[in-house]
C-alpha positions in Angstrom: -8.8 26.2 -13.8 -7.1 22.9 -13.6 -7.7 20.2 -11.0 -5.9 16.9 -10.6 -6.3 13.5 -8.9 -3.8 10.8 -8.4 -4.1 7.1 -7.6 -1.0 5.4 -6.7 0.1 1.7 -6.6 -2.7 0.3 -8.8 -2.1 -3.4 -9.1 -2.2 -3.3 -12.9 0.8 -2.8 -15.3 1.0 0.7 -16.9 0.7 -0.8 -20.4 -2.8 -2.2 -19.6 -3.8 1.0 -17.9 -2.7 3.1 -20.9 -5.0 1.1 -23.2 -8.0 2.4 -21.1 -6.8 6.0 -20.6 -6.2 6.5 -24.3 -9.9 6.2 -24.8 -10.7 9.2 -22.6 -7.9 11.7 -23.3 -9.2 15.2 -24.3 -12.9 14.2 -24.0 -15.6 16.0 -22.0 -16.0 14.4 -18.6 -19.6 13.2 -19.3 -18.4 11.3 -22.4 -15.3 10.0 -20.6 -17.5 8.7 -17.7 -19.8 6.9 -20.1 -16.9 5.3 -21.9 -15.4 4.0 -18.6 -18.8 2.9 -17.3 -19.4 0.6 -20.2 -15.8 -0.6 -20.7 -15.2 -4.3 -20.1 -11.6 -3.7 -18.7 -11.0 -4.4 -15.1 -9.0 -1.2 -14.5 -11.7 1.0 -16.0 -13.4 1.1 -12.6 -10.3 2.5 -11.0 -9.9 5.1 -13.7 -13.5 6.1 -13.3 -13.0 6.5 -9.6 -10.0 8.7 -10.1 -11.8 10.8 -12.8 -14.7 11.4 -10.4 -12.2 12.5 -7.7 -10.7 15.0 -10.2 -14.1 16.3 -11.0 -14.9 16.8 -7.3 -11.6 18.5 -6.8 -12.4 20.9 -9.7 -15.9 21.7 -8.4 -14.8 22.3 -4.8 -11.5 24.0 -5.6 -12.6 27.7 -5.7 -15.6 28.8 -3.7 -15.9 32.2 -5.5 -15.6 31.0 -9.1 -17.7 27.8 -9.1 -17.1 25.4 -11.9 -19.9 23.3 -13.4 -19.0 19.7 -13.8 -20.5 19.6 -17.3 -18.0 22.1 -18.6 -14.9 20.1 -17.6 -12.7 18.4 -20.1 -10.1 15.7 -19.5 -7.0 17.7 -20.2 -4.2 15.3 -19.3 -4.2 11.7 -18.2 -1.1 9.5 -17.9 0.1 6.3 -16.3 3.5 5.9 -14.7 5.3 2.8 -13.7 5.1 1.9 -10.0 7.0 -0.5 -8.0 7.4 -4.2 -8.8 6.5 -6.9 -6.3 9.1 -9.6 -6.8 8.0 -13.2 -6.4 9.6 -16.5 -7.0 8.1 -19.5 -8.8 9.8 -22.9 -8.1 11.0 -24.7 -11.3 12.5 -28.1 -12.1 15.7 -29.3 -10.5 15.7 -26.9 -7.7 15.9 -23.8 -9.8 13.5 -20.8 -9.6 12.0 -18.2 -11.9 11.4 -14.6 -10.9 7.9 -13.2 -11.2 7.5 -9.4 -11.3 4.0 -8.2 -10.3 3.9 -4.7 -11.8 2.1 -1.7 -10.4 1.3 1.8 -11.8 0.4 5.3 -10.8 -2.4 7.2 -12.5 -2.8 11.0 -12.8 -5.8 12.8 -14.3 -6.0 16.5 -14.9 -9.4 18.1 -15.7 -9.9 21.7 -16.8 -12.9 23.9 -17.6 -11.0 25.6 -20.5 -11.1 29.1 -19.1 -7.3 29.5 -19.6 -6.2 30.4 -23.1 -3.4 27.8 -23.0 -5.8 25.1 -21.9 -8.3 25.9 -24.6 -5.6 25.9 -27.2 -4.2 22.6 -26.0 -7.5 20.9 -26.2 -8.5 22.4 -29.5 -5.1 21.8 -31.0 -5.2 18.1 -30.3 -8.7 17.8 -31.8 -7.6 19.8 -34.8 -4.5 17.5 -35.2 -6.8 14.5 -35.2 -9.2 16.1 -37.7 -6.4 17.0 -40.1 -4.9 13.5 -39.8 -8.2 12.0 -40.7 -8.5 14.3 -43.7 -5.0 13.6 -45.0 -5.2 9.9 -44.6 -5.2 8.1 -47.9 -8.4 6.2 -48.8 -8.1 2.8 -50.3 -10.5 1.7 -53.0 -11.4 -1.9 -52.9 
């Protein structure tokens, strides 16, 4: 079962947000929360808040089939470009430069891995990483 959480109009560019979310993609939620808790990045607190919201959504989604928070995995996480706030900085001789204050949207999807497609997606990405590490050439120094 999947559950998602979105945070919109975060006052951080999507490029900086992607540096943080790449750390938690396809990780168990407990590990992802500890990574975010000890990250020195400013946006890590916002990502942690959104992840906690996705976990709460998954736990409270289905009353009959309760999901344990410890079984959840971060299935998908992505950052999209938001709107730009346009500002003007005065420059010499009456000219002006344009400043663009960029924003972004964050979406996190967590899953318990009960679906076959979900389990295959998570295992496939970890298998790809493992095979890439094994096939990487080792340099002797």
